[in-house]
Structure formats: structure tokens, C-alpha cells
C-alpha positions, -999 to 999 in steps of 0.1 A, spaced: 569 141 -367 590 117 -389 612 90 -374 646 107 -381 639 141 -369 628 126 -334 646 138 -304 651 109 -276 624 122 -252 598 127 -282 585 86 -279 577 88 -243 558 119 -253 538 107 -281 530 75 -257 517 98 -231 497 117 -257 479 87 -270 478 71 -233 454 106 -224 426 96 -247 425 61 -236 426 75 -196 397 102 -207 379 74 -224 381 51 -195 369 79 -172 343 89 -195 331 52 -192 334 52 -156 313 83 -152 288 70 -171 288 38 -154 283 58 -122 255 76 -138 234 47 -148 238 30 -113 225 65 -96 196 64 -124 190 24 -112 190 33 -79 167 62 -80 144 41 -100 146 12 -75 139 34 -49 109 51 -65 99 18 -74 102 7 -37 84 36 -25 57 30 -47 52 -7 -36 52 7 0 25 31 -9 5 6 -28 8 -18 -1 -6 11 26 -34 15 2 -45 -22 2 -38 -20 37 -62 7 44 -88 -4 18 -87 -35 38 -92 -20 69 -121 1 56 -138 -29 42 -136 -45 74 -151 -17 92 -176 -14 69 -185 -50 73 -185 -48 108 -208 -18 107 -235 -35 86 -231 -68 112 -236 -42 142 -266 -26 121 -283 -62 114 -278 -71 153 -294 -41 164 -326 -47 139 -325 -82 148 -327 -74 185 -352 -46 178 -375 -73 160 -368 -96 188 -381 -70 217 -412 -60 191 -421 -96 192 -418 -102 229 -438 -68 235 -466 -84 213 -465 -116 232 -465 -98 266 -495 -76 254 -513 -110 245 -509 -127 277 -520 -96 296 -549 -93 273 -558 -131 281 -548 -128 317 -574 -96 321 -601 -117 299 -597 -144 323 -598 -123 352 -630 -109 340 -647 -142 330 -638 -152 368 -651 -120 379 -686 -124 363 -686 -163 373 
């Protein structure tokens, strides 16, 4: 409107109309900022969950590796004990043979 044709309340009305787009722009920016913050929070949560899952997987892998080492160690120990028992049995058999031989020789004499 041309200035001359304005009525007393027109100026305030025009100020209010100019203020409305500024308010809606502020609201839009605030809404975008909230949306960005929500996305960042969701991304952070996903990252933390991923880290937690990764850590759990690493712990499980360590546990499995340790269990495998323990099993291998037990098998080696079992094999060592078997060999030791076999060696002892051979020695005992030789001693028994020698004792029998000595007894037979003593009986002959």
C-alpha cells in the first residue's frame, strides 16, 4: 500500500507480517537442528552398540582361543603321561625278565 493510504493499525500489521516469516524461519531452523541432533544421537547409539558387539566378539574369540590352547595343553600332557607309562611298563618288563633270568640261573646252579 502506498504510505498515504495507510491507516493507523496498518504499520503494526505489516510489522507482524514481516515477523511471521522470520519466526517460521527460526522454527524451521530449530526443527532442522532437532532433527540433526536426533540423527547424531541415533548414529552415536549405533556406533556404541557396534563397539559393544565388537568387544563382545573379541572377548568370545579370546575365550575360544584360550580354550583351544588349554585343550591342546591337556592333550599334550595326556600324551606325555601315556608315553611315560609306556616307558615305565617297558622298564618293569625288562626288570622282571632280568629277575626271571637270574632266578632261573640261580635254580640251575
